[in-house]
N, C-alpha and C positions, 0 to 999 in steps of 0.2 A: 726595688732600690732605693724608693723613698724612705722605707723603714730604717736602712741604715744610716740615714741622714737625719731622720727625725728622733730616732730612739734615743741616741745620747743627748740631744738638745731637751728631751722631755725629762730625761734622768736628771740633767743639770737643773732645770726649772723646778722639778720636784724637791730636791735636795734643798734648793734657796728657799722654797717657800716652807718646808718643815723647818728650816732654822730660823726663819723670821716671823712664824705663826705667832709666838708668844709676844712678840713686839706690835705687830699689826692690829691684833684685838683691842690694844689700849685705846685705839682711835675710833672705835665704834660709836655709831649714833644711837639714840634712844630707841629707835625702831630695829636695832640689831643689824644694821647694814653698815658697810664701809663706804666712806666717801672718796670720790675722784678717783685716782689711780689705784687706791688700795682696794677698789671694788674688784679687782682682779682675783683677790684672795677671797671673795664671797664663794660659797658654795651655789649651786644653780637652784637648789629647792628648799633652803632653809636659812633662818637667821643665825646670828652668833650665839644667842642664848635659847636654847628650845627645852621642852620639857624632857626629852630623853637624857640630855646632858646631865641633869640633875641625878639621876639614878647612877651615873658612872663617877660622879665625884666622890672624893674622900668623905667620910662621915662628918667630919668637922666643917665641911663647906655645904653640905645639903641644907636646902631650905624648901618651904612649901610654895612650888611653883605656881600652883592654881590660885593661891591667895593674892599673888602680885601680879599675874598676867591673864589675859584672855586672848587665845590665838585666833585669828581669821585669815581666809586666803584673800589676797590681793594681786592683781597684776602689777609688775614690777620690771621695766625694761624688756616687755614682751613676753614674761614668763609668770607662771603661777608661783607664789611663795606664800609661806605662813608668817604671819608677823605677829608679834604681841601687842 
């Protein structure tokens, strides 16, 4: 029964987040995290800018990720995340 209550709410939240992702990323910190309440848009396992994203970018936006960043794992809010 809970499913019938939570499923529509989950879909509404998902649509809201998809529509606002392009705006929220503008507030990212140098560590690739989002501050304050915007932290709800963070994924649990990675930062905003990671090595795998570069391969999915259009060719005119690609850059040498390894030249600019060095990834390492840290504890953040009780979880392990990779940071640059």
